[in-house]
N, C-alpha and C positions, 0 to 999 in steps of 0.2 A: 504493500500500500504506500502510495507516495505521501510525503509529508512536506510541510511548509514551516520552516523555523521550528522543527521538532513537534509540530502539531499536525494532525490530519487536516486536509484542506477545509472540510466542512467546519471543523472546530475552530480553525483560525479565522474563517469568515464570520462565524458567530461571535467570536470574541471581538473582532473588529466592529461588528454592528453594535455590540453592547457598549463598547467604549464610545462610539459615535453617538449612540442614543443618549448617553448621559450629558453630552454637550448641549442638548436642547434645554435641559433644566438650567444649565449655566446661562444659555442665551436669553430665555424668556423671563428669568427672575428679576431682571432690571425693571420690567414694567410694574409688577406689584410692589416692588421695594422702592425704587427711586421715584417713579411717576405717581403711583396711587397713594403710597403711604406717606411720602415725605414732601414732595414739591408741589404737586398739582393743586391740592385742596386750597392752600393759602394763596397761590398765585391766581387761580381763577376767581376766587372771592375778591382779591385785591383789584384785579383789572375790571371786574364787573362793578365794583363800588366806584372806581375811578370814572368809569363811563357814566354811572348814575349821577355822581356829583357834577360832572361836566354838563349833563343835561339840565340839572337844576340851575346851574350858573348861567347857562346859555338861554334857556327859554322858560324856566320855571316849572318844568314837568318833573314828576317824581317827588320823592320825599326822603330827606336825609336828616332827621332830627338828631341832634347831638353831633353835627358836623359830618365827617365822612366815616363814621363808625362802621366797621365791618359787620356789626351786629344789627344796627338800627337802620342803615341805609336801604331803602326799598329798591328792588330791581324788578324787571318784568321779562318773562319768557312766555311766548305764545299767548300773550294777553293775561297771564297770571302774574300778579304782583306779590312779592314776599321779601322778607329781610335778606340781605346778601349773605348773612351768616348761615342761612338755611340752604344756600345753593348747593353745597357739596353733598349734604345729606340727601337732598332730593335727587341729585344727579346719580349718586350711587344706587338709590332705589330704582330709578328708571333703568339704569344700565343692567341691574340685576334681573329685573323683570324681562327685559329684552333677551338676555341670555337664557333665561328659563324657557322662553318660547323658541329660541333658535337651536340650542344645543341638542335636544333630542333628535331633531331631523338631521342635524349634522352627523350624529353618530350612525343613524340609519343609512344615510348616503355613503358614509365611509366604509361600512361593511358591505355595501353593494358594489362599490367601485372596484376597478381593476388595479388602482394605484393609489394607496394611501399616502405614499411619499409625495405625490403631486399636491394632494390636499394639504398636507403639512406645510409644504412650501408656500402655497397660495395664502393660507391663513397667517403664517409667520411673517411673510413679507408684507402682506396687507396690514397687519397690526403694527409692524415696524414703520411703515410709511405713515400711517395715521398718527403714530406717536411722534415722529419727526415733524409732522405738520403742526403739532402743538407749538413748535418753535416760532410759528408765524402769528400766533395769537397775541393780541394786545388789547388795550381798552377800546380801540375803534372797531374790533371785530370779535369780541370775547365770546359771542354766542357760537361762533364756529368751533371754539374750544369744546363745547358740549358735544357737538357732532363728532369731532375727531376722537374724543375720549370714548364715546359710546361705540364707535366703529372699532377702535383699538381694543376695547374690552371684549367685544363680540369675537374678534379675531383671536384674542388671547385664549378665551375659553374654548373656542372651537379647535384651535391648534392643540390645546392640552388634551382634549378628548381623543383626537387622532393619535397624538404622541403616546398617551397611555395605552391605546389599543395595540401598539407595537410590542408591548411587554411580553404577552404570551407567545408571540411569534418568534422572538429572538432569545428567549430564556426558558429552560424547562422548569418543572415544578420546584426542583431543589435549588435553582439559581435565582429565583425571582426576588426573594426577600433581600438578599445581599445586593443585587443589582438595583432594585428600587431604592434601597437605603443609600447606596453610593450616588445614584442620580440626584436624589433629594439633597444629600449633603453637598454635592457639587454645585447644585443650584444656589444654596445659601452662600457658598463661598464666592460664586460668581456675582450674586447680588451684592454681597458685602464689598467686593473689590470695586465694582462699578460705583457704588454709593460712596465709598471712601474717596475715589478720584473726583467725583462730582462735588462732594462736600468741600474738598480742598479748593476746587475752582470757585464755588459759591462763597466760601468764607474769605477767600483771598481776592475777590473780584476788584476791590479798590486798588490793590497793588499792581494789577495788570491793566488798569484803565477801563474796566467794564462797569456798567451800572448793575444794580442788583437784578433788575428785570432782564437785562441782556444775559446775565449769567444763568438765570433760570431757563431762559429760552434755549441756551446752548446745552443745558442739561437734557432738555426734551429731545433735541436733535441727536445728541450723543447717545441717548437711550435707544432711539430708533436704529441708529447705526450699529450699536452694540448687538441688539436683538437680531438684526438682519445678518451681520457679519458672522456671528458665531453659529447661526442656523445653517450656514454652509457646511459646517463640519458634520452634523448628523445626516444632512442630505447626501453628503458624499459617501457616508458609511452604510446607511440603510439601503436595503435592496427591496425590489418588488417580490413579495412572497406569493406562493401559489394561491390563486383564488379558486374557490369551488366553482364547478361548472354552472353555467346559467347566469353568471354575474353580468349585469348590464353595462353598457358603455354609453357615453354621450348623454343627451337629455333624458333618456329613459331611466338613468340612474336616479334622477330626482323623483320621478313618478313612482318608481319602485321603492325609493326610500321612504316616502310617505306611507305606502302600503305596509312596508316592513315594520315601521314604527308601531303601527297599530297591533300587528301580530306579536311584536316583542313585548308590549305592555301586557297583552293577554297571556303570553307564555310565561312571563315573570311570575305570575301567580302560581305556576306549577313548581316554583322553587322557593318555598316559604323561608327556608333557612338562609338563602342568599338575601332575601328581603329583610330578614331579621337582623343580619349583620349590617345591612345598609341603614336600617333604622337606628341601630346603636351608634354607628358612625356619624349619622346626621346630628345626633345629640352631642357627643363629645367633641366633634369638630366645631360645632357652634361655640362651645366653651373655649376651645383653643383660639378660634378667630376673634372672639370677644376680648380675651386677655390681651392679644397682640394689639387690638385696635384701641383699647382703653388704657393701656399701661402708661403711655405718655401723658394722658390726661390725669391719671392717678398720681404720677410723679410731679406734675405741674401744680394741680389744684389742692391735692391733699398733703403731699410731702414738701411742697414749696421748693422744688429743685430748680436750679437755673437751666436755661435752654441748652447750654453746653453739656451739662450732665445727661440730658435726655438724648442728645445726639450720640454721645459716647455709649450710652446704654443700648441704643439701636444697633450700633456697630458691634458691640459685644455679643448681642443676640445672634447677629448674622454669622459671625465667625465661629462662635461656640456651637451653633447649630450644625456646622460642617462636622465637627468632632462628634456631636451627638448622633448624627445620622449614621456615621461609620460604626459607632459603638452599638447602635441598635441592630445594624445588619449582622455584626459579629455575634451579638447575644441571641438573635433569632436563629442563627445557624446552630446554636447549642441547645436552646430550649424551645424553639418554635416561635412563630410570629404572634400567635394569640397570647401566650404567656408574657411575651415581651411587651405587647401593647398594654396588657393589664398592669404590669409593673410600671410602665410609663404613666398610666392614668393615676396610679397611686402617688407617683412623684409630683404630678400636676396638683393633686390635692395638697401635698406638703408645701409646694411653692406658694399656693394661694394663702395657706395658713400663715406662712412666713411673711407674706406681703401685708397681712393685717397688722403685724407687729413692727414693721419697719418704722423707725422714728423719723419725724419731720426733719428735713435738712440733712439727713445722713446719706450722702450720695454713695458711699461705699457699701452700705447695706443694700441700696437699690441695685448697685452693680452685681452684688451677690445674687439677687433675684434674677437679674439678666442672665447670669451663668446658668442658673437652674432652669429657666425657661428655654434657653438655647439647647441644653442637653436633651430635652424631651420634645422640642418643637418639631424639628425636621423628622426625627425618627418615628414619632407616633403616626404622622401622616404617610410617611414612606411605607411603613409596614401595613398600614390600612390599605394602601394602593395595591401592594403586591398580594395581600391576602384576598382582597376582593377579586383580583384577576384570576385567582384559582377557582372562584365560585361562579364563574360565568360560562355559558356554553361556548364551545369552540365555534368560531366564525361569527360570533355576535359580540365581540369584545368592544367595539366602538359604541354600539348601541347601549350596552350595559354601562359603559363608562360615561356616556352622556347622561344616563339616569343617575349615576354616581355624582356627577358634577351638579346636575339640577337639584338633586336631593340636598347636597351641601349648601347650595345657594338659597333654596326655598325655606330653610330654617335659619338663615343667617341674621334674620331680624330679631330672633327671640332673645339671644344673649344680651345684645345691647339694650333691648327693652327692659330686661330684668335689672341690668346694671343701673340704667337711668331711673327706673321706677323705685328701686330700693334707695338709691341716692336721694331722690326727691322726697320720698316718704320719711326717711330717717335723718336727712341732712348730713349724712356721713358717707364718704366714698370708701371708708374702711369696711363698713358693713356691706356696701355695694360690691366690693371686690371679693369678699368672702362668700357672698351669696352665689357666686359663679361656681362654687364647689359642687353644687347640685348637678351640674351638667356632667362632671367627671365621675361622680358617684353613680348616677343613673347609668351613664355609659358603661362604666366598669361592670355593674351588675348585669346589664343586658349582654355585653360581650361574653361574660363568663357563662351565660346560659346557651350560647350558640355552639352546637356540636360541629366544629369546623371540619373535621375529617368527613363526617357524614354529608355536610353541605357540599364539599368538593366532589365527592363521589356521586351525589344526586344529579349533578349536571354532566356527568360522564367524564370527568377529569381524573387524572391520577394524583392522589395526594402526595405532597413531599414527605420525606422521611420524618421530619419534625414539623408539626403544625401548631 
């Protein structure tokens, strides 16, 4: 038998695909990290407010009580007027709803097409282009920023669905946990590297003769370039895998995709254990997302930490998450993905309990929390991704991963609602942060009740040696 570099040709090709596959985590992480989490929210609010105050000064339209306050200044979108401070929340809600509508059909089409690689390229480059176009947004055309973000967000979610669906095709049952963990870890490392470079540009904009707005717009353009450039690596490595007979080509893919979506939803009811795990995931991932979303607010409003400390905290989380993802993959190889996820959820409970006792102004205590979050952040999601991939029928990976992504987004409002509601009712963000423990406890209980090996066998797949 011929060998290549000491490995059989098929093995060498699969290893190459796996290495290339991980690069898309690196490529796309710049969008949720730099664009969504750090820079776009304040920038869009700022330019929208600047536009509204200019309208008031020019012709008396609009309302900005208290000057050009980001909270009080009214803006208008599609005939609806609301405070500028609410813009980002409404935009995220609309973008999420659009994704919920688009992603299921994306998954159905991906499983019908002959070439997922082309779909991945289309969505990745489309998202990168929309992200770069955010660099053209200023106070004179800020509403285009809403359009560009929604388009980029759709492309991001759709590309992730297609990307996830490659996992069962390039890794066997015993390889997926480690590969998924490695990819997720690599993603956090990439997002952290991009953010560190962009923060250096932003914080040093005066020294190189840039305005603050110009620096932010360069961040958007560089994020799109980063996303597109590093997407070339997985596209070069991933191959077109054998598609079952009868797959459609051209426009018929879309028609068949709609039909297939309906049959997939009906078929999913035949696999209640897969749906049970998905339900558990929806609960604890909502807790994870909420912690990451409100941690800066908690550090700012409750712990009275300076902005520099919050930026350092975000970078700590990004880089420690790389280590955490790798460790989760190694542990899953020894005790199985399910047990590792359960241990991770217990650690999440401990992190939130510790957050309750962090003293105001103690930035190093907050950094300790960041280390704890980083250790479990990437690994929990990575192993959930690989474990779910074991529980879906062969040839339906993209469709089921679209349900996976939609499920995650459809509950993403609940955690922030609990946090905000408890904070409002008690007047304490400490009680609000500890209230999020319920998502991890309930998720832990539900995951423990799922017979993973039986769930994998029920869809006709071979269980890994350790589950």
